[in-house]
C-alpha positions in Angstrom: -0.2 0.1 0.1 1.7 3.4 -0.9 1.4 6.3 1.7 2.2 9.7 1.2 4.9 11.7 3.3 5.6 15.2 3.4 7.9 18.1 3.1 5.8 20.5 3.9 7.2 21.8 7.2 11.2 22.6 5.1 9.7 24.1 2.2 7.3 26.3 4.8 10.5 27.3 6.6 12.0 28.2 3.5 9.8 31.0 2.6 9.9 31.7 6.5 6.0 30.9 7.0 4.3 30.0 9.9 1.8 27.3 10.0 -1.1 30.0 10.5 0.2 31.5 7.7 0.3 29.0 5.4 -3.4 28.0 6.6 -4.7 31.8 5.9 -2.9 32.1 3.0 -4.6 28.8 1.4 -7.7 29.0 3.2 -7.6 26.2 6.1 -7.4 25.9 9.6 -3.8 25.7 11.0 -4.8 22.1 12.2 -5.1 21.5 9.1 -1.6 22.4 8.1 -0.5 20.5 11.1 -1.8 17.5 10.5 -0.4 17.6 6.7 3.2 18.2 8.2 2.7 14.9 10.8 1.1 12.6 7.7 -2.0 12.3 9.5 -4.2 14.0 6.8 -3.7 13.7 3.1 -4.4 16.6 0.9 -7.4 17.2 -1.8 -5.6 17.6 -5.0 -7.0 21.5 -5.2 -5.0 22.5 -1.5 -1.9 20.4 -2.8 -1.4 22.8 -5.6 -2.7 25.7 -3.8 0.3 24.8 -1.5 2.7 24.2 -4.1 1.7 27.2 -5.9 2.3 29.4 -2.4 5.7 27.6 -1.8 7.0 28.5 -5.1 7.7 24.0 -5.8 6.1 21.6 -7.6 3.3 19.4 -5.3 5.6 16.3 -6.2 8.5 18.5 -4.5 6.1 18.5 -1.3 4.0 15.4 -1.3 5.5 12.5 -2.0 3.9 9.2 -2.7 6.1 5.9 -1.0 5.4 2.3 -1.4 5.4 0.5 2.3 8.8 0.1 2.3 9.4 3.2 1.5 11.3 3.5 -1.9 
């Protein structure tokens, strides 16, 4: 089974954004960003695209699909 991992926290830090600031920009609650960073929530395609645009990165750079063995 595949699993989604994220580099969201790293990319957010590069842009000097807090979870609250990023959440406000993309129109979600801070808890949503926190859950994304912990891997407890999978974003919708629209949310993933919005986050990638704000962080000036490709979706695939921020959200990585791995198989169950981490490959």
